[in-house]
C-alpha positions as CSV (number, residue, x, y, z in Angstrom):
1,M,-16.7,0.1,-22.2
2,A,-13.2,1.9,-23.2
3,K,-11.6,4.4,-20.5
4,G,-12.4,7.6,-20.9
5,E,-14.8,11.3,-20.1
6,A,-18.3,10.3,-20.2
7,S,-19.6,12.6,-22.9
8,G,-22.1,15.5,-22.0
9,G,-25.1,16.5,-23.6
10,A,-28.0,13.5,-22.7
11,G,-30.0,14.3,-19.7
12,P,-30.5,12.0,-17.1
13,T,-34.0,10.4,-18.9
14,G,-31.5,10.3,-22.3
15,D,-29.7,7.9,-23.5
16,G,-26.5,9.1,-22.4
17,G,-24.5,8.0,-19.0
18,P,-26.2,8.6,-15.5
19,F,-23.8,11.4,-15.0
20,D,-23.5,13.5,-18.5
21,D,-25.8,15.9,-17.4
22,L,-24.0,17.3,-14.2
23,G,-20.7,19.2,-15.8
24,V,-18.8,17.0,-13.9
25,A,-16.2,14.6,-15.7
26,V,-16.8,11.2,-15.5
27,S,-14.4,8.5,-16.6
28,E,-15.8,4.9,-17.0
29,A,-14.0,1.4,-17.3
30,E,-10.8,3.6,-14.9
31,P,-8.5,0.6,-13.7
32,L,-8.3,1.0,-9.5
33,A,-5.3,-1.2,-9.3
34,P,-2.9,1.7,-9.4
35,H,-5.5,3.8,-6.9
36,T,-4.8,1.1,-3.9
37,W,-2.3,0.5,-1.5
38,L,-2.2,-3.6,-3.2
39,G,-2.3,-2.7,-6.3
40,I,-4.3,-5.0,-7.6
41,G,-8.1,-5.3,-8.7
42,G,-10.3,-4.1,-11.5
43,P,-11.7,-1.3,-13.0
44,A,-14.5,1.3,-11.8
45,R,-17.4,1.3,-13.6
46,Y,-17.7,4.8,-13.2
47,F,-14.8,7.3,-11.6
48,C,-14.7,11.0,-11.0
49,E,-12.2,13.2,-8.8
50,P,-14.5,16.8,-8.3
51,V,-13.0,19.9,-8.1
52,D,-15.3,21.2,-5.7
53,R,-18.0,20.2,-3.2
54,G,-20.8,21.4,-5.3
55,A,-19.3,18.6,-8.2
56,L,-19.3,16.2,-5.5
57,G,-22.8,16.9,-4.1
58,R,-24.0,16.5,-7.8
59,V,-22.6,13.2,-8.2
60,V,-23.6,12.4,-4.1
61,S,-26.8,12.8,-5.0
62,R,-27.4,11.3,-8.7
63,C,-26.0,8.2,-7.4
64,R,-29.2,8.1,-4.6
65,E,-31.1,9.1,-7.1
66,R,-30.1,6.2,-9.3
67,S,-28.8,3.5,-6.9
68,I,-25.6,3.5,-7.9
69,R,-23.4,2.0,-5.3
70,L,-20.5,4.9,-4.1
71,R,-17.5,4.4,-2.3
72,V,-14.4,7.2,-1.7
73,I,-10.9,6.0,-2.2
74,G,-8.4,8.1,-0.6
75,G,-4.7,6.3,-0.6
76,G,-7.0,2.7,-1.0
77,T,-4.3,1.3,1.6
78,N,-7.2,-0.9,3.1
79,V,-9.1,-1.8,0.0
80,L,-9.5,-5.0,-2.0
81,V,-11.3,-4.4,-5.4
82,P,-12.4,-7.7,-6.9
83,S,-10.9,-8.8,-10.0
84,A,-14.0,-8.1,-11.8
85,G,-14.2,-4.7,-10.9
86,F,-16.6,-2.5,-9.2
87,D,-19.9,-2.0,-10.3
88,G,-20.4,1.7,-9.0
89,M,-19.1,5.5,-8.8
90,V,-15.5,5.6,-6.9
91,V,-15.0,8.9,-6.3
92,R,-11.5,10.1,-5.2
93,L,-11.0,13.7,-3.3
94,S,-7.8,14.3,-4.8
95,A,-8.4,18.4,-5.9
96,P,-7.2,21.2,-3.9
97,E,-10.5,21.8,-1.5
98,F,-10.5,18.6,0.0
99,S,-6.7,18.5,0.2
100,G,-6.0,21.5,2.4
101,V,-4.1,21.8,5.6
102,V,-4.6,24.5,7.7
103,V,-2.8,25.2,11.3
104,D,-5.0,27.1,13.8
105,R,-3.2,26.8,16.8
106,P,-3.8,24.6,18.8
107,T,-5.9,22.7,16.4
108,I,-5.2,21.7,12.8
109,V,-8.2,21.6,10.0
110,A,-7.2,19.1,7.2
111,G,-9.0,18.0,4.0
112,A,-9.9,14.5,3.4
113,G,-8.0,14.2,0.5
114,A,-4.7,15.4,2.3
115,K,-2.1,12.7,3.2
116,L,-2.2,11.9,6.9
117,V,1.8,12.2,6.5
118,H,1.4,15.9,5.5
119,V,-0.7,16.6,8.2
120,V,1.5,15.0,10.6
121,S,4.5,17.1,9.5
122,A,2.8,19.9,10.1
123,A,1.4,19.8,13.1
124,V,5.1,19.1,14.3
125,Q,6.8,21.8,12.2
126,A,4.2,23.8,13.9
127,G,5.1,22.6,17.7
128,L,1.9,20.9,17.9
129,G,1.9,17.4,19.3
130,G,-0.6,14.5,19.5
131,L,0.0,13.2,15.8
132,E,3.2,12.4,15.3
133,T,3.2,8.9,16.4
134,L,1.2,8.2,13.2
135,V,4.0,9.4,10.9
136,G,4.4,5.8,9.6
137,I,0.3,5.3,8.7
138,P,0.3,5.8,5.0
139,G,-3.4,6.8,2.9
140,T,-5.0,10.2,3.5
141,V,-6.9,11.8,6.4
142,G,-10.4,10.1,5.4
143,G,-9.5,7.1,5.6
144,A,-7.8,7.6,8.6
145,L,-10.8,8.9,10.3
146,V,-13.4,6.6,8.9
147,G,-10.6,3.5,9.9
148,N,-9.5,5.3,13.4
149,A,-6.1,4.9,12.1
150,G,-3.4,4.4,15.0
151,G,-0.9,2.6,16.9
152,R,1.1,2.0,19.7
153,G,1.1,5.9,20.4
154,G,-2.9,6.1,20.1
155,D,-5.8,6.8,17.6
156,I,-6.5,9.8,15.0
157,G,-10.1,9.5,16.6
158,D,-8.1,10.6,20.2
159,R,-7.7,13.9,18.5
160,V,-11.2,14.7,16.8
161,L,-13.0,17.8,17.8
162,S,-15.0,17.9,14.5
163,V,-15.7,16.1,11.2
164,T,-17.3,18.0,8.2
165,V,-19.1,14.8,6.4
166,M,-21.5,15.0,3.3
167,T,-24.9,13.1,3.3
168,A,-26.2,10.8,0.8
169,D,-28.4,13.6,-0.3
170,G,-25.4,16.0,-0.9
171,T,-25.8,18.1,2.2
172,V,-23.1,19.1,4.4
173,V,-23.1,18.6,7.9
174,E,-20.6,19.1,11.0
175,R,-20.4,16.0,13.3
176,T,-19.5,16.8,16.9
177,G,-19.1,15.2,20.3
178,A,-21.5,12.3,21.0
179,E,-22.4,12.8,17.2
180,L,-18.9,10.9,17.0
181,A,-17.4,7.4,18.0
182,F,-14.3,6.0,17.7
183,G,-13.3,2.7,19.0
184,S,-10.3,0.1,17.3
185,R,-10.3,0.8,13.5
186,W,-13.5,1.8,13.6
187,S,-15.9,5.1,13.5
188,N,-19.4,5.7,13.1
189,L,-18.4,7.8,9.8
190,D,-18.6,4.8,7.0
191,D,-22.5,6.3,5.8
192,V,-21.3,9.4,4.4
193,V,-18.6,11.0,2.5
194,V,-15.5,12.1,4.7
195,L,-14.7,16.1,3.8
196,G,-12.6,16.8,6.3
197,C,-11.6,17.5,10.4
198,R,-10.7,19.9,12.8
199,L,-7.7,17.9,15.2
200,E,-7.0,18.9,18.7
201,L,-3.4,19.0,19.7
202,E,-0.9,20.3,22.2
203,E,1.3,23.1,22.1
204,E,5.3,21.4,22.4
205,D,8.7,22.0,21.4
206,A,9.0,21.5,17.6
207,D,12.5,20.1,17.9
208,L,11.1,17.3,20.3
209,L,8.3,16.5,18.2
210,T,10.6,16.4,15.4
211,K,12.9,13.6,17.5
212,R,9.8,11.9,18.3
213,M,8.3,11.6,15.3
214,Q,11.7,10.6,13.3
215,K,12.0,7.6,16.1
216,R,8.6,6.5,15.4
217,W,9.1,6.5,11.7
218,I,12.7,4.2,11.9
219,V,10.9,2.0,14.3
220,D,8.1,1.4,11.5
221,R,10.4,1.4,8.6
222,A,12.4,-1.3,10.5
223,E,9.3,-3.4,10.5
224,Q,8.4,-3.6,7.3
225,Q,9.6,-6.4,5.2
226,A,12.8,-5.5,2.8
227,G,11.4,-4.0,-0.9
228,V,7.6,-4.8,-0.3
229,R,4.9,-1.7,0.2
230,S,1.9,-3.7,-1.2
231,V,0.6,-4.6,2.3
232,A,-2.3,-4.5,4.0
233,M,-4.0,-5.0,7.7
234,M,-6.4,-8.0,7.8
235,F,-8.3,-7.8,11.0
236,K,-9.4,-5.4,13.8
237,D,-8.4,-6.3,17.3
238,P,-11.2,-8.1,19.0
239,H,-11.8,-6.9,22.9
240,G,-9.1,-7.8,24.8
241,A,-6.6,-9.2,22.7
242,T,-4.8,-8.3,19.2
243,A,-5.3,-9.5,16.4
244,E,-1.6,-9.8,15.7
245,S,-1.0,-12.2,18.1
246,L,-4.2,-14.4,17.6
247,V,-2.7,-15.1,14.1
248,S,0.5,-15.9,15.3
249,Q,-0.7,-18.7,18.1
250,S,-3.2,-19.9,15.5
251,G,0.0,-21.4,13.4
252,A,-1.2,-19.7,10.7
253,R,2.2,-17.5,10.1
254,D,2.8,-19.7,7.2
255,I,0.2,-19.9,5.3
256,R,0.5,-18.9,1.3
257,V,-2.2,-18.7,-1.2
258,G,-1.1,-18.0,-4.8
259,Q,1.1,-15.1,-4.7
260,A,-0.4,-13.8,-1.2
261,S,1.6,-14.4,2.1
262,I,1.3,-13.4,5.7
263,H,3.9,-10.0,6.5
264,S,6.6,-11.9,8.6
265,P,7.3,-8.9,10.9
266,R,3.4,-8.5,11.5
267,A,1.4,-11.4,11.5
268,N,-1.7,-9.1,11.3
269,Y,-0.7,-7.9,7.6
270,V,-0.8,-9.6,4.3
271,V,1.6,-9.2,1.4
272,A,0.5,-9.1,-2.6
273,H,3.7,-10.2,-4.2
274,P,3.9,-9.6,-7.9
275,G,1.1,-11.6,-9.8
276,C,-1.2,-11.6,-6.8
277,T,-4.5,-11.4,-7.6
278,S,-7.8,-10.0,-5.2
279,D,-9.0,-14.0,-5.4
280,D,-5.4,-14.9,-3.2
281,V,-5.7,-12.4,-0.7
282,R,-9.2,-13.2,0.0
283,R,-8.4,-16.4,0.2
284,L,-5.7,-16.1,2.3
285,V,-7.6,-14.1,4.6
286,E,-10.3,-16.7,4.5
287,Q,-8.1,-19.0,5.7
288,V,-6.4,-17.3,8.3
289,R,-9.5,-16.2,10.0
290,S,-10.8,-19.7,10.0
291,R,-7.6,-21.1,11.5
292,V,-8.0,-18.6,14.6
293,R,-11.8,-19.4,15.0
294,E,-10.9,-23.1,15.0
295,R,-7.7,-22.4,17.4
296,F,-9.5,-20.0,20.1
297,G,-13.1,-19.8,19.0
298,V,-13.0,-16.0,18.3
299,E,-14.5,-14.5,14.9
300,L,-12.0,-12.1,13.8
301,A,-13.6,-9.0,11.7
302,P,-12.1,-7.9,8.8
303,Q,-10.2,-4.8,8.7
304,I,-9.4,-5.0,4.6
305,E,-12.7,-3.6,2.9
306,S,-13.4,-5.9,0.2
307,W,-15.8,-3.8,-2.6
């Protein structure tokens, strides 16, 4: 099926596509590799970038009605798309309604489609501290919330007051307090479409925050392999240890499968070199996981999400 917008006109029981009557631009056979950090993988059967919540709700509801698999893609930093592609609907929240960043001191309201680095910069410029150590993390706010992005300076979940989500029937609700749970590279937001959040921050000197952010940025850049952008975290940290230390101590750092290898500065990251395929990455992750299991009896949970 050629890439292009699905034509309108056919109703839900007609011969057209399942989304033709919704008034939403839907592409078919959309290449997903350009939408992922690893830059690999096949096409999505359906792909759309809704202009507002109404359009998104209609697509989400139709997917539920027709039992069509649905995925939301942000920066695609921890997504592994099979070479054969994804047989379902992929939604990207790139429209202005989903990408806004508003300072409402001492909080920031950010849309799921906003880039995390833009939210960090907005907070620092406003003299609001608590996010500056996240500056080196790529991707969008939505992905950061679902995977509880973080590092040595803390996780984004530590700052969350509320998260606005859309359920499978298209209903928009706000989750707060006990309705939210965050762990190491994990949250309980994987059963909904994340629309945005409110983050609680602290009043601090903007100049000091800027210096702290720049220092974190320099350290992160120094730890990255020169000239390589296509890297993704492989595993979540198990209780009482780090995945990076287990991978290193298991002797798995030298494993290479096709054009996929271990990131030399950080053993818990995989690098997709030119010519790499999704199968290369998948098999490398499986081999590293097996090596750690055999050496330490620890079953590492994948951080990279295979579609």
